[in-house]
C-alpha positions in Angstrom: 240.9 45.4 59.1 237.3 45.5 60.2 235.2 48.7 59.6 234.6 50.6 62.9 231.0 50.7 64.2 229.9 53.2 66.8 226.7 53.3 68.7 225.5 55.3 71.8 223.5 54.0 74.7 221.7 56.6 76.9 221.7 55.9 80.7 218.1 57.0 80.9 216.6 54.4 83.2 215.1 51.0 82.4 216.2 49.3 79.2 213.0 47.8 77.7 212.1 45.1 75.2 211.6 47.8 72.5 215.3 48.7 73.0 216.3 45.1 73.0 214.4 44.1 69.8 215.0 47.3 67.9 218.7 47.9 68.9 220.6 45.5 71.2 219.9 42.3 69.3 221.1 44.0 66.2 224.3 45.2 67.9 225.0 41.6 69.1 224.6 40.4 65.6 227.1 42.9 64.3 229.8 42.4 66.9 231.7 39.8 64.9 231.5 41.8 61.7 232.8 45.1 62.9 235.2 46.7 65.4 232.4 47.8 67.7 232.4 50.7 70.1 229.4 51.0 72.4 229.3 54.3 74.3 227.1 55.1 77.4 226.4 58.7 76.3 225.9 60.4 79.7 226.4 63.9 78.3 223.5 63.4 76.0 221.4 62.3 79.0 221.8 65.6 80.8 220.0 67.7 78.3 216.8 67.0 80.3 216.4 67.4 84.1 217.7 64.4 86.2 218.7 63.5 89.7 222.6 63.7 89.9 222.5 61.1 92.8 220.9 58.6 90.3 223.3 59.1 87.4 226.0 56.6 88.5 223.4 53.9 89.2 221.9 54.6 85.7 225.3 54.3 84.0 226.1 51.0 85.8 222.6 49.8 85.0 223.0 50.6 81.3 226.3 48.8 81.2 225.1 45.7 83.1 221.8 45.3 81.1 223.5 45.6 77.7 226.3 43.2 78.7 223.7 40.7 80.0 221.8 41.0 76.8 224.8 40.0 74.7 227.4 42.8 74.4 230.4 40.7 75.2 233.3 43.0 76.5 235.8 40.5 75.1 234.4 41.2 71.6 233.6 44.9 71.7 234.5 48.1 73.6 232.1 49.5 76.1 232.9 52.9 77.7 231.4 56.1 79.2 231.3 59.2 77.0 232.4 61.6 79.8 235.5 59.5 80.5 236.9 60.7 77.1 237.0 64.5 77.2 237.8 64.8 73.4 234.1 64.1 72.7 233.2 67.7 73.8 236.4 69.2 72.4 235.6 67.9 68.9 232.0 68.9 69.2 233.0 72.5 69.8 235.1 72.4 66.6 232.2 70.9 64.7 229.9 73.6 66.1 232.0 76.2 64.2 231.3 74.6 60.8 227.7 73.6 61.3 225.1 76.0 59.9 222.3 76.9 62.4 219.8 76.2 59.6 220.8 72.5 59.5 220.1 72.2 63.2 216.8 74.0 63.0 215.6 71.3 60.5 216.2 68.4 63.0 212.8 66.9 63.7 214.1 65.4 67.0 214.8 68.9 68.3 211.3 69.9 67.5 209.9 66.8 69.2 212.1 67.2 72.3 211.2 70.9 72.6 207.5 70.0 72.8 208.2 67.3 75.4 210.4 69.6 77.5 208.9 73.1 77.0 210.2 74.2 80.4 213.8 73.3 79.6 214.5 74.0 75.9 218.3 74.4 76.3 221.2 74.8 73.8 222.2 71.2 74.5 219.0 69.9 72.9 219.7 72.1 69.9 223.3 71.0 69.4 222.7 67.4 70.4 223.3 66.2 66.7 226.7 68.0 66.7 227.9 66.1 69.8 226.5 62.9 68.3 228.6 63.6 65.2 231.7 64.1 67.3 231.0 60.9 69.2 231.1 59.0 65.9 233.9 60.8 64.0 236.2 61.0 67.0 236.8 57.3 66.3 236.4 57.6 62.6 233.3 55.5 62.8 232.2 54.2 59.4 228.9 52.6 60.3 226.2 53.5 62.9 223.3 51.2 63.7 220.2 53.4 64.3 216.4 53.5 64.2 214.6 55.5 61.5 214.2 58.5 63.8 218.0 58.9 63.9 218.7 58.8 60.2 218.5 62.5 59.8 221.3 62.9 62.4 223.5 60.5 60.5 222.9 62.5 57.3 224.1 65.6 59.2 227.2 63.8 60.4 228.1 63.1 56.8 227.6 66.7 55.9 229.8 67.8 58.8 232.5 65.3 57.9 232.4 66.5 54.3 232.5 70.2 55.2 235.5 69.7 57.6 237.4 67.6 55.0 236.9 70.2 52.3 237.9 73.1 54.5 240.8 71.7 56.4 241.9 68.5 54.7 240.8 64.8 54.5 240.5 63.1 58.0 237.0 61.8 58.5 235.0 59.1 56.8 231.3 59.8 56.0 229.4 57.4 58.3 226.6 55.2 56.9 223.6 54.1 58.9 222.6 50.5 59.4 218.9 50.3 60.0 217.5 47.6 62.4 215.5 44.8 60.8 213.0 45.0 63.6 209.9 47.0 63.0 208.8 49.9 65.3 207.9 48.3 68.6 204.7 49.8 69.9 204.0 50.2 73.6 201.5 48.2 75.6 198.9 50.9 75.0 199.0 50.0 71.3 199.1 53.7 70.3 202.6 55.0 70.7 206.2 53.7 70.4 207.3 51.8 73.5 208.8 54.4 75.8 210.1 54.8 79.4 208.7 58.3 79.7 205.2 57.1 78.7 205.4 54.0 81.0 204.0 51.7 78.3 206.9 49.2 78.4 208.2 46.0 79.8 211.7 46.2 81.2 214.4 43.7 80.0 214.9 42.7 83.7 211.2 42.7 84.7 210.0 40.1 87.2 207.7 37.2 85.8 204.9 38.6 88.0 205.3 42.1 86.6 205.5 40.9 83.0 202.2 39.1 83.4 200.6 42.0 85.2 201.5 44.4 82.4 200.6 42.0 79.6 197.2 41.2 81.2 196.0 44.8 80.7 197.8 45.4 77.3 195.8 46.5 74.3 195.2 43.9 71.6 192.8 43.9 68.6 190.4 46.6 69.7 187.8 45.3 67.3 187.5 42.1 69.3 185.0 43.0 72.1 184.1 39.5 73.2 185.8 36.1 73.6 183.7 34.8 70.7 184.6 37.6 68.3 187.2 36.6 65.6 190.5 38.6 65.9 193.0 39.9 63.4 196.6 39.2 64.4 197.8 41.6 61.6 196.6 44.6 63.7 197.2 43.1 67.1 200.1 44.8 68.9 201.0 41.7 71.0 201.1 39.4 68.0 204.2 41.4 66.9 205.8 40.4 70.2 204.8 36.8 69.7 207.0 36.8 66.6 210.0 37.5 68.7 209.4 35.6 71.9 207.1 32.7 71.0 207.9 29.4 69.2 207.3 29.1 65.5 204.5 26.5 65.9 202.8 28.6 68.5 202.9 31.7 66.3 201.5 29.7 63.3 198.7 28.3 65.5 197.8 31.7 67.1 197.7 33.3 63.6 195.0 30.7 62.6 192.9 30.2 65.8 192.7 33.9 66.7 190.9 34.5 63.4 188.4 31.9 64.2 187.9 32.8 67.9 189.3 29.4 69.0 191.6 31.3 71.4 190.9 34.3 73.6 193.2 37.2 74.3 193.9 36.2 77.8 195.1 32.7 76.7 197.1 34.4 74.0 198.7 36.7 76.6 199.5 33.9 78.9 201.4 32.1 76.1 203.4 35.3 75.4 204.1 35.9 79.1 205.5 32.3 79.5 207.7 32.6 76.5 208.9 36.1 77.4 209.8 35.0 80.9 211.7 32.0 79.4 213.6 34.3 77.0 214.4 37.0 79.5 215.3 35.0 82.6 218.9 34.3 81.5 219.4 38.0 80.8 217.9 38.8 84.3 220.2 36.3 86.0 223.3 37.6 84.3 222.3 41.2 85.0 221.8 40.5 88.7 225.3 39.0 88.9 226.9 42.0 87.1 225.1 44.7 89.1 226.1 43.1 92.4 229.8 43.2 91.3 230.4 46.8 90.5 234.2 46.2 90.5 233.8 44.1 87.4 231.7 46.8 85.7 234.2 49.5 86.6 237.0 47.4 85.2 235.1 46.9 81.9 234.3 50.6 81.6 237.9 51.7 82.5 239.4 49.3 80.0 237.1 50.6 77.3 237.8 54.2 78.1 241.6 53.6 78.1 241.4 52.2 74.5 239.1 55.0 73.4 241.2 57.8 74.9 244.2 56.6 72.8 242.2 56.7 69.6 240.6 60.1 70.6 244.0 61.7 71.3 245.4 60.5 67.9 242.3 62.0 66.1 242.6 65.3 67.9 246.3 65.6 67.0 245.4 65.2 63.4 242.5 67.7 63.6 244.6 70.4 65.3 247.4 70.0 62.8 245.0 70.4 59.9 243.4 73.4 61.6 246.7 75.1 62.4 246.1 74.9 66.2 249.3 73.1 67.1 
């Protein structure tokens, strides 16, 4: 039996190349090694203000982009969180054994509270408890995450341990799998690539838009003129070359940039061409999927059907242990 892997995908708008390099490529690599469940976590997405008329489109978009990028529904399970009501049922149970002090230490809550001062709601505070329920409802053993989510996985282990000690052994203690990709910086070169900051390139961006965004992207700020030598080690776009450009191009740029034999514009054009070449197959598959919503609905319904069976079995165990049946 393969170990079960769980990961959540927020339907929060455009999926960008930072998501792709930092998460999706890693998920695709793991599909054959684990029994993978990929959940579009729409309940997590409603902790901030949003347009209800847009949510269905965003859910379909998240499913289509991730499938186009390599999440094969024949090899993994893809479903929507709100289609399995046991997520919130188990989250309530976990709320009753989670100390408030543990949640107050969560750095993501502090960060989100600063970003959304006008809407600091209880959902933002208890977000990690619902995340724990998402994972443990399916007895997930491994969770691929970025470094910013490790604290939440540590909490999920604590909650699993506390439940098992109080009521009886049911849940595994999930372990994180960190992405091999480094932190992908935004085109401003100052902050992490982010939809909210607008410093990103979408995974389904048009060739014209890719070039427009790259042409104004920050590079080595010490390089003021074309004749100034550059330092690829501190150039934000050189990191992207490592993922999208050919090996011989990367090696050449690493040398000729330092001797000012190549300018930033030429370097950006090479990156743009390679990025378009890499992303075009994803864009084409995405367009086919998004035009055929019946196919997407079928994939999501099939995934939810499988997950509801597992969730119901887990909740029967939980309630028996707790004396609720």
